[in-house]
C-alpha positions as CSV (number, residue, x, y, z in Angstrom):
1,M,0.0,0.0,0.0
2,G,1.1,3.5,-0.6
3,W,-0.1,7.0,-1.7
4,L,-0.1,8.7,-5.1
5,H,0.6,12.4,-4.5
6,D,-1.0,15.0,-6.7
7,H,2.3,16.9,-7.1
8,G,4.3,15.2,-9.8
9,G,2.7,11.7,-9.7
10,I,4.9,10.4,-6.9
11,V,4.0,7.2,-5.1
12,T,5.3,6.8,-1.5
13,Y,5.1,4.0,1.0
14,P,3.2,4.6,4.3
15,N,6.6,5.2,6.0
16,N,7.1,8.2,3.6
17,R,9.8,6.5,1.5
18,W,9.7,7.3,-2.2
19,A,8.6,4.2,-4.3
20,L,7.5,5.2,-7.8
21,F,7.0,8.2,-10.1
22,A,4.5,8.5,-12.9
23,G,5.1,10.1,-16.3
24,D,2.4,12.2,-18.0
25,D,1.4,9.2,-20.1
26,G,0.8,7.0,-17.0
27,A,4.1,5.1,-17.2
28,L,5.4,4.1,-13.7
29,H,9.1,4.2,-13.0
30,S,11.0,2.9,-9.9
31,W,12.3,5.7,-7.7
32,R,15.4,3.6,-6.9
33,S,16.5,2.7,-10.4
34,G,14.4,4.7,-12.8
35,A,13.4,1.5,-14.5
36,H,10.0,1.3,-16.2
37,V,7.9,-1.0,-13.9
38,G,4.3,-0.5,-15.0
39,W,1.4,1.8,-15.8
40,I,-1.5,3.7,-14.2
41,H,-4.7,3.4,-16.1
42,D,-8.4,4.1,-15.0
43,G,-7.3,4.0,-11.3
44,W,-5.4,0.7,-11.6
45,V,-1.7,0.1,-11.3
46,M,-0.6,-2.6,-13.8
47,N,2.8,-4.3,-14.2
48,T,4.6,-4.4,-17.5
49,H,2.7,-7.6,-18.3
50,G,-0.7,-5.8,-18.1
51,R,-1.7,-7.5,-14.9
52,H,-3.4,-5.5,-12.1
53,V,-1.3,-5.2,-8.9
54,A,-3.0,-2.3,-7.0
55,F,-5.9,0.1,-7.3
56,M,-7.1,3.5,-6.2
57,D,-10.5,4.6,-4.9
58,R,-11.5,5.8,-8.4
59,A,-10.6,2.5,-10.2
60,S,-13.0,1.4,-12.9
61,G,-13.0,-1.8,-15.0
62,G,-10.4,-4.5,-14.3
63,P,-10.8,-7.6,-12.1
64,V,-13.0,-8.0,-9.1
65,M,-11.6,-5.9,-6.2
66,P,-10.6,-7.6,-3.0
67,V,-12.2,-6.6,0.3
68,R,-10.6,-3.5,1.6
69,H,-9.5,-2.7,5.1
70,V,-9.6,0.7,6.8
71,A,-6.7,2.7,5.4
72,P,-4.2,4.2,7.9
73,V,-3.9,7.9,8.3
74,R,-1.9,9.5,5.5
75,P,1.6,10.7,6.7
76,V,2.9,14.2,6.0
77,T,4.6,14.3,2.6
78,P,8.4,14.6,2.9
79,V,10.4,17.1,0.9
80,R,10.7,15.8,-2.6
81,P,14.2,14.7,-3.8
82,V,15.4,15.0,-7.4
83,R,13.9,12.3,-9.7
84,P,16.2,9.6,-11.0
85,V,16.8,9.3,-14.8
86,R,14.1,7.2,-16.5
87,S,15.0,4.1,-18.4
88,V,13.5,3.4,-21.8
89,R,10.1,1.9,-21.1
90,N,8.6,-1.3,-22.5
91,I,5.8,-1.3,-25.1
92,R,2.5,-1.2,-23.3
93,S,1.1,-4.7,-22.8
94,V,-2.5,-5.7,-23.5
95,R,-4.5,-5.1,-20.4
96,S,-5.6,-8.3,-18.6
97,L,-8.6,-9.0,-16.3
98,S,-6.4,-11.0,-13.9
99,W,-4.2,-10.1,-11.0
100,G,-0.4,-10.1,-11.2
101,D,2.3,-10.2,-8.6
102,L,3.1,-6.9,-6.8
103,S,6.8,-7.9,-6.7
104,E,6.8,-7.5,-10.5
105,L,6.8,-3.7,-10.0
106,D,10.3,-4.0,-8.4
107,V,9.6,-1.5,-5.7
108,A,11.0,-3.4,-2.7
109,E,12.2,-1.2,0.1
């Protein structure tokens, strides 16, 4: 779980560590390496194989959503560091209606 911040499409973990950043086209890149790791589309986070790995409140379409728990209180946003250089991203995969493995986003702390 994490938060997508309105300023610059930054995704952080609940402990305020930077995880991902999104480009204007919805491409997600790892904050650590700059590698292309997935996409954001219609409120869904998808890996490079087109499988759904996370969702936002406004998500539409996609697979059946799991039962959600009460979200923790959102932490104060830390000062934003300089973004890493992006790698060349993969060609967008065909979207799937099945779930993928979150580890495929390569965002391990």
